[in-house]
Each structure stands twice: as structure tokens, then as C-alpha cells.
C-alpha positions as CSV (number, residue, x, y, z in Angstrom):
1,M,0.0,0.0,0.0
2,G,1.4,3.4,-1.0
3,K,1.4,6.6,1.0
4,H,1.8,10.1,-0.4
5,T,1.5,13.6,1.0
6,F,-0.3,16.4,-0.9
7,E,-1.0,20.1,-0.3
8,D,-3.3,20.5,-3.3
9,T,-6.9,20.0,-2.3
10,S,-8.0,19.5,-5.9
11,I,-5.8,16.4,-6.2
12,V,-6.8,15.1,-2.8
13,A,-10.5,15.6,-3.7
14,F,-10.1,13.5,-6.8
15,L,-8.2,10.8,-4.9
16,S,-10.9,10.8,-2.2
17,L,-13.5,10.2,-4.9
18,K,-11.5,7.2,-6.0
19,N,-11.8,5.8,-2.5
20,Y,-8.3,6.4,-1.2
21,K,-7.9,7.0,2.5
22,V,-7.3,10.7,3.2
23,T,-6.0,12.0,6.5
24,P,-5.5,15.8,7.1
25,Q,-2.4,16.6,9.2
26,R,-1.0,19.9,10.4
27,T,2.7,20.3,9.8
28,Y,5.1,22.0,12.3
29,D,5.1,25.2,10.3
30,G,1.3,25.4,10.5
31,K,0.4,24.2,7.0
32,V,-2.2,21.5,6.5
33,V,-1.3,18.6,4.3
34,F,-3.1,15.5,3.4
35,I,-1.8,12.0,3.8
36,V,-3.3,9.7,1.1
37,E,-3.0,6.0,1.4
38,G,-3.9,3.2,-0.9
39,K,-2.9,1.0,-3.8
40,D,-1.7,2.4,-7.2
41,I,-1.9,6.1,-6.2
42,N,0.4,6.9,-9.2
43,R,-2.1,5.2,-11.5
44,A,-4.9,7.3,-10.1
45,L,-2.8,10.4,-10.6
46,Q,-2.4,9.4,-14.3
47,E,-6.2,9.2,-14.5
48,L,-6.5,12.7,-13.0
49,Y,-4.0,14.2,-15.5
50,G,-5.7,12.2,-18.3
51,N,-8.9,14.1,-17.5
52,S,-10.8,11.2,-16.1
53,Q,-14.5,12.0,-15.5
54,V,-15.9,12.4,-12.0
55,G,-19.2,13.8,-10.9
56,V,-19.0,17.6,-10.6
57,L,-21.3,17.8,-7.6
58,D,-19.4,15.0,-5.9
59,F,-16.1,16.7,-6.5
60,I,-17.4,20.1,-5.1
61,K,-18.8,18.4,-2.0
62,T,-15.5,16.6,-1.4
63,L,-13.5,19.7,-2.0
64,K,-15.6,21.7,0.5
65,A,-15.2,19.0,3.1
66,L,-11.5,19.0,2.7
67,R,-11.4,22.8,3.0
68,S,-13.5,22.5,6.2
69,S,-11.0,20.1,7.6
70,I,-8.2,22.6,6.9
71,F,-10.0,25.4,8.8
72,A,-10.9,23.0,11.6
73,L,-7.2,21.9,12.1
74,K,-5.9,25.5,11.9
75,A,-8.6,26.8,14.3
76,G,-8.0,23.9,16.8
77,G,-4.2,24.2,16.7
78,E,-3.9,20.4,16.5
79,R,-1.0,18.6,15.0
């Protein structure tokens, strides 16, 4: 099982829609990154850059949830 770290919420939203496990984490300098775990993450990234189709409303909903997790982590001061 692979594990990658991403800052770009658009990429993470796509991977989340592809059923990868996504965990937000605050770094020591205060940034929020996302740890993505699962098999064949590189293949999924190729699908993304190949303009694979996903539901627009599903993508927006997932993106908003990720942004909310960023704000929650920053507001809570968690690591």
C-alpha cells in the first residue's frame, strides 16, 4: 500500500472520490497537508491528468469537506 503527501486540495478531492484513505495533518510550520493511502496512487494520478471523469457535484462536495478540515485543524491548533 502506498502513501503520499499532498497540499493541493483538488488532487486530494479526486483521490478521495477514487476511494483512497485521506487524513489531514498539520505540519510543524502550521500548514495542513493530506496523507493519502492506498494501492496504485500513481495510476490514479495518471487518470487525473488524463482528465478522467468524476461527478461535478461529488467533486465540489468533497472539496468543500477538505477545506473545512483545513479550517478546523488550523482553528484547533492540532498537530
